[in-house]
N, C-alpha and C positions, 0 to 999 in steps of 0.2 A: 317580083323577085326581091329578096332581102339578102344582102351580103354583109357579113360582120366578121371582122378580124381583130385580133389584139393589136393595139396601136403600133407597137414597135416592129410589127411585121411589114407594115406598108413600105414598099420600095425594095424589099428583099427579093433575091432570086433563089428559087428553090429548085434543086436538081431532082428530076424523076429517075427511077431505076433505068429507064431507056437511055439516059444521058441527055435528054432534052431538059430545058429549064423553063420554069414558069415564073413570071414576074408577078408579085403581089402589087398590082398596079393601083396607084392613087385614083385613077379614073373609074375603077371598079369598086374599090373598098372604101375610099376616103370620102366621107360626107359629114354626117353628124357624129360628133364624139359623144358616146353614151357611157353610162356607168354600168357595171355588171348587173345591177339590179333592174336595169331597163331591157336587158337582152330578151327576156321572155315576151315582153309586150311587143317588141319588134317582130319576133318570130311569129307570133299569133296574127300579125297583119299581112303575112305573105303566104304564098302557096308553094314557092320554090325558095329554099333557104340554103345559103352557102356560109358555113362557119369555118374559120381558120384560126387556130390558136388555143392554148390551154384554158385561158380565163373565160372566153366566150363559150367554149364547149362545156366547160364545167357549169356555167350558169344555165345552159340549156338542159344539161343532165339533171341538175339539182331541181329544176322546175318541172321535170317529168316530160319535157318535150323532145328529148333525145336519149338514146341509150349508149352507154359506154362501149358496148360490143359493136356499135356501128362506126366507131372511130377508125379512120384509116390515117396513115402517116405519110406525109410528103416531105422528104428530106428531114425527118425527125419532128416535123410540126404536125400536130393533130388536125384533122380535117373531117368534116361531116357535111353531106348534102341531104337535105330533107325535102320531101314532097308531101305537102299537106293537102 
């Protein structure tokens, strides 16, 4: 599994339409800080991919590994899950 999010989202609480909240937890997302140009390489090394945030999703779309019409929004933040 590969989990990538935009750096500023770590620690945020996102509200779901149901009223529940999801924490963008350091324990899940925070590991190696990478540049946008490295996102595609990390995606290619996983079979389950979790992307959260505009910049990492844009990098995945630009590299042809994700499609814009697959984006869902959680509290206004773009999110994609890929299964490769």
